[in-house]
C-alpha positions in Angstrom: -5.7 7.9 -20.7 -3.5 9.5 -18.0 -1.5 12.7 -18.3 2.0 13.0 -16.9 1.1 16.5 -15.5 -1.6 15.2 -13.2 -1.0 14.5 -9.5 -0.7 10.9 -8.4 -1.3 9.9 -4.8 -0.2 6.4 -3.7 -2.5 5.7 -0.8 -2.0 2.2 0.4 -0.2 1.4 3.7 3.6 1.2 3.9 5.6 -1.9 3.0 3.8 -2.2 -0.3 6.6 -1.2 -2.7 6.5 2.5 -2.3 10.3 2.8 -2.7 10.2 0.9 -6.0 7.3 3.0 -7.2 9.1 6.2 -6.2 12.0 5.0 -8.4 9.7 4.3 -11.3 8.2 7.8 -11.2 11.5 9.5 -10.8 13.0 7.7 -13.8 10.0 8.7 -15.9 10.2 12.4 -15.3 7.9 12.9 -12.3 8.8 14.9 -9.3 8.1 12.3 -6.6 7.9 12.8 -2.9 8.5 9.6 -0.9 7.2 10.2 2.7 9.5 7.5 4.2 12.6 9.4 2.9 11.5 13.0 3.8 9.0 13.0 6.6 11.6 14.3 9.1 12.4 17.2 6.8 8.9 18.5 6.0 5.3 17.5 5.9 4.0 16.3 2.6 0.8 18.2 3.0 2.9 21.4 3.1 4.4 20.8 -0.3 1.4 19.6 -2.3 1.9 22.0 -5.1 5.7 21.2 -5.4 5.5 17.5 -6.4 3.7 15.4 -9.0 3.6 12.1 -7.0 3.2 11.4 -3.3 4.0 8.0 -1.8 4.0 6.2 1.6 1.5 8.7 3.0 -1.7 6.5 3.7 -4.0 9.5 4.2 -7.3 8.9 5.9 -10.5 9.1 3.9 -11.3 12.7 5.0 -7.9 13.9 3.7 -8.4 11.9 0.5 -11.7 13.6 0.0 -10.0 17.0 0.4 -7.3 16.1 -2.1 -9.9 14.7 -4.5 -11.8 18.0 -4.5 -8.7 20.2 -4.7 -7.0 18.3 -7.5 -9.8 17.2 -9.8 -7.6 15.6 -12.3 -5.6 13.5 -9.8 -5.1 9.8 -9.8 -5.0 7.5 -6.8 -3.2 4.1 -6.5 -4.2 1.7 -3.7 -1.1 -0.5 -3.4 -1.6 -3.7 -1.5 -0.3 -7.2 -1.0 -1.5 -10.4 0.9 -2.3 -9.7 4.5 0.1 -12.3 6.0 3.1 -11.1 3.8 2.3 -7.4 4.7 2.3 -8.2 8.4 5.6 -10.0 8.2 7.2 -7.1 6.2 5.9 -4.5 8.6 7.1 -6.5 11.6 10.6 -6.9 10.0 10.6 -3.1 9.4 10.1 -2.7 13.1 13.0 -5.0 13.9 15.3 -3.0 11.6 14.2 0.2 13.3 14.8 -1.3 16.7 18.3 -2.5 15.8 19.2 0.9 14.3 17.7 3.2 16.9 17.1 1.1 20.0 13.3 1.6 19.7 10.5 1.5 17.1 6.7 1.7 17.2 6.5 -1.6 15.4 8.7 -3.5 17.9 8.2 -5.7 19.8 5.4 -7.4 17.9 2.3 -8.6 19.8 -1.0 -10.2 19.1 -2.6 -6.8 20.0 -0.4 -5.0 17.4 -1.1 -7.6 14.7 -4.9 -7.3 15.3 -4.7 -3.5 15.3 -2.7 -3.4 12.1 -5.1 -5.9 10.4 -8.2 -4.0 11.4 -6.7 -0.6 10.4 -5.8 -1.9 7.0 -9.2 -3.5 6.5 -10.9 -0.3 7.2 -8.5 1.9 5.3 -8.7 -0.2 2.1 -12.5 -0.6 2.2 -13.0 3.1 2.8 -11.0 3.8 -0.4 -12.9 1.3 -2.5 -16.3 2.7 -1.3 -15.2 6.3 -1.7 -14.2 6.1 -5.4 -17.3 4.1 -6.5 -18.7 7.1 -8.3 -15.4 8.0 -9.9 -13.8 4.6 -10.6 -11.5 5.9 -13.3 -9.6 7.8 -10.5 -8.4 4.7 -8.7 -6.0 1.9 -9.7 -5.7 -1.1 -7.3 -2.3 -2.6 -7.4 -1.2 -6.0 -6.0 2.6 -5.7 -5.6 2.8 -9.4 -4.9 1.8 -10.1 -8.5 5.0 -10.5 -10.6 3.5 -8.4 -13.4 2.9 -5.3 -11.3 5.7 -3.1 -12.7 4.7 -3.8 -16.3 1.0 -3.4 -15.4 1.6 0.0 -13.8 3.9 1.4 -16.4 1.6 0.3 -19.2 -1.5 1.8 -17.6 0.3 5.1 -17.1 2.0 4.9 -20.5 5.5 5.3 -18.9 8.4 4.7 -21.3 11.0 3.6 -18.8 9.9 0.2 -17.7 13.3 -1.3 -16.8 13.2 -0.5 -13.1 14.6 -2.7 -10.4 12.9 -3.4 -7.1 14.1 -1.3 -4.2 14.2 -1.6 -0.4 14.6 -5.4 -0.4 15.8 -6.8 2.9 17.0 -10.1 4.2 14.9 -11.8 6.9 16.0 -11.0 10.5 16.7 -13.5 13.3 13.2 -12.8 14.5 11.5 -13.9 11.3 10.4 -17.3 12.5 9.0 -15.8 15.8 7.2 -13.2 13.7 5.6 -15.8 11.5 4.6 -17.9 14.5 3.0 -15.0 16.3 1.0 -14.0 13.2 -0.1 -17.6 12.8 -1.2 -17.8 16.4 -3.1 -14.5 16.1 -4.9 -15.7 12.9 -5.8 -18.9 14.7 -7.4 -16.9 17.6 -9.3 -14.8 15.0 -10.4 -18.1 13.4 -9.2 -16.9 10.0 -9.4 -19.1 7.0 -6.6 -19.3 4.5 -8.4 -16.8 2.2 -8.6 -14.3 5.0 -4.9 -14.7 5.9 -4.0 -13.9 2.3 -6.6 -11.2 1.8 -5.5 -8.4 -0.6 -8.1 -5.9 0.5 -10.0 -6.8 3.7 -10.0 -10.0 5.7 -13.5 -9.1 7.1 -15.5 -7.8 4.2 -17.0 -10.6 2.1 -18.3 -8.2 -0.6 -14.8 -7.2 -1.8 -15.3 -8.4 -5.3 -18.4 -6.3 -5.7 -16.3 -3.2 -5.2 -13.0 -4.2 -6.8 -14.6 -5.1 -10.2 -15.3 -1.3 -10.6 -11.6 -0.5 -10.8 -8.6 -1.1 -13.0 -6.5 -3.7 -11.1 -4.0 -6.5 -11.4 -5.5 -8.6 -8.6 -6.3 -12.2 -9.2 -10.0 -11.9 -8.5 -10.4 -15.5 -7.8 -8.3 -15.0 -4.6 -10.5 -12.2 -3.3 -13.1 -12.8 -0.7 -16.5 -12.9 -2.3 
């Protein structure tokens, strides 16, 4: 159902397998722009007509609306993972940046930062689900924590090269236990239940299933907040 010539925008937050997806698209003939690799060279919004796929961009809903209107045949992928695992991965990314450059916006981690990231992701993901309600065929929701996700994505897009290894895999840092403990403390203060800690879309919206059932997805829907 999808055409290789259409534009694809991967619009979930970072630390959700954008490097691996970039590799998948490149090895299947797409011209792919991975923001994490190229943001210091040029802005992705300046080269929209030069690439087929854009990843690691997390545009706000106003920009998504502009893209949707400009590229009417475009496809959007909301890549996500359980909240607690995403927070750990993002914090570890900050550690690596700090060790490499002596500073990073994600380091040091704090309860305030964890709460801010959580709220931001909740709002971003729900904005996307609500925006595409009238054009559900334009959005795929992808849980990269589900072991089948590469097969799921390549099958849906009818990509021939499926033998792609995961990229950007890192060992845990010496701060890993501290990161996990701080996240746990923050969740306790927020009075989160286990389901909220592991939320794939939003830890606050209890109507997630109502929206997600509209879209092609590989989420285990029994784990979603309902």
